[in-house]
C-alpha positions as MATLAB code, in Angstrom:
seq = 'MQKTHNKYKQILISSNHLLKFGTFGLKSKFYLRLPKQKNILLYALLKKKLKNIIQNHKEVKIWNCLIFNQNITKLSLESRMGKGKGSIYANTCFIKPGNILFEFKGINKEKLNKLSLVLSNQLGKKVILVSKHNN';
ca = [
      87.296  146.218   75.004;
      89.186  143.856   72.680;
      91.335  145.157   69.842;
      93.393  143.411   67.202;
      96.796  144.552   66.043;
      96.041  144.194   62.350;
      92.930  144.368   60.216;
      91.338  141.437   58.430;
      92.300  141.094   54.797;
      89.335  141.321   52.455;
      91.155  139.451   49.668;
      90.442  135.729   49.524;
      93.609  133.678   49.321;
      92.961  130.704   47.055;
      95.597  128.519   48.705;
      93.517  128.359   51.907;
      90.591  126.820   50.025;
      92.374  123.849   48.434;
      93.533  120.576   49.939;
      97.332  120.382   50.107;
      98.268  117.360   52.227;
      95.389  114.926   52.755;
      92.654  113.341   50.690;
      89.754  114.719   52.760;
      89.289  118.024   54.530;
      86.854  119.917   56.727;
      85.908  123.280   55.239;
      84.204  126.122   57.096;
      80.941  127.697   55.972;
      81.071  130.669   58.360;
      83.001  133.679   59.596;
      84.670  133.152   62.959;
      87.562  134.397   65.043;
      89.093  131.273   66.579;
      91.525  131.516   69.538;
      94.558  129.255   69.635;
      93.403  127.548   72.867;
      90.091  126.559   71.270;
      91.904  125.147   68.239;
      94.102  122.993   70.497;
      90.981  121.674   72.213;
      89.320  120.905   68.856;
      92.406  119.020   67.661;
      92.509  116.960   70.878;
      88.772  116.240   70.555;
      89.221  115.044   66.962;
      92.040  112.696   67.995;
      89.987  111.340   70.903;
      86.931  110.672   68.722;
      89.170  109.153   66.058;
      90.423  106.560   68.554;
      86.826  105.591   69.355;
      85.766  105.295   65.705;
      88.791  103.542   64.175;
      90.862  100.661   65.581;
      94.000  101.504   63.539;
      94.019  105.204   64.403;
      97.813  105.400   64.068;
      97.507  105.006   60.289;
      95.380  108.161   60.030;
      97.131  111.507   59.625;
      95.595  114.835   60.648;
      96.876  118.241   59.543;
      95.858  121.484   61.221;
      95.659  124.104   58.458;
      95.079  127.250   60.512;
      97.711  129.948   60.895;
      97.424  132.134   63.995;
      98.636  135.519   62.845;
      96.557  137.953   64.878;
      96.969  139.083   68.453;
      94.196  140.359   70.710;
      95.069  142.973   73.275;
      93.168  144.027   76.351;
      93.387  146.875   78.830;
      92.152  146.634   82.371;
      88.665  147.993   82.996;
      89.802  150.795   85.327;
      92.399  152.263   82.947;
      91.842  155.764   81.635;
      91.897  156.888   78.034;
      95.272  157.577   76.465;
      97.136  154.796   78.249;
      97.932  152.765   75.123;
      96.546  149.663   73.518;
      97.200  147.104   76.248;
      99.057  143.847   76.503;
      98.588  140.825   74.237;
      96.497  138.093   75.822;
      95.497  135.754   72.959;
      96.549  134.593   69.498;
      93.725  134.162   67.013;
      92.999  133.529   63.373;
      90.091  134.852   61.350;
      88.249  132.099   59.489;
      86.371  132.966   56.308;
      83.858  130.769   54.494;
      85.722  128.189   52.443;
      88.866  127.949   54.590;
      90.157  124.441   55.263;
      90.331  123.756   59.009;
      91.706  120.201   59.135;
      92.934  117.694   56.538;
      92.850  113.903   56.849;
      94.546  110.961   55.151;
      93.924  107.249   55.696;
      90.245  107.401   56.690;
      87.090  106.660   54.708;
      84.285  109.126   54.072;
      81.617  107.497   56.290;
      83.779  107.637   59.410;
      84.879  111.158   58.600;
      81.231  112.274   58.464;
      80.961  111.381   62.165;
      84.017  113.513   62.930;
      82.622  116.457   60.961;
      79.389  116.299   62.988;
      81.400  116.367   66.216;
      83.394  119.380   65.040;
      80.345  121.301   63.818;
      78.551  120.660   67.129;
      81.576  121.880   69.078;
      81.925  125.065   67.010;
      78.191  125.696   66.798;
      78.598  126.398   63.086;
      78.391  124.347   59.900;
      81.429  122.471   58.642;
      81.370  120.564   55.337;
      83.454  117.642   54.146;
      85.461  118.012   50.917;
      87.641  115.543   49.051;
      90.491  115.943   46.621;
      88.317  114.550   43.859;
      85.795  117.415   44.283;
      88.470  120.101   43.926;
];
């Protein structure tokens, strides 16, 4: 059984829904608990696909906008009741609809659409593209 150390906040924080650094961003349209290892793999996948799409990939900046503030604990299956909560085995973040996952600068919208399709296929959920002009 997996337990978290703290509960999810029901209040929407408006700063997570606006672009801060780049001109384009990928925004979630789903609820998801994302482990830190999966986020590292997604970031590496985005950089790999970016090299294939663009020749001057060093001019493009990518910001990861997720903060991993929750820990998941787990007890062994044979442990009895009353033995505590268990040890921490993963850091996660809870993604709400409208949270910005990644921000980009130095890339045009057509090439970024390809990257958003790759990310949405990897997550299995819908990710939309937003720009600073839309906010």
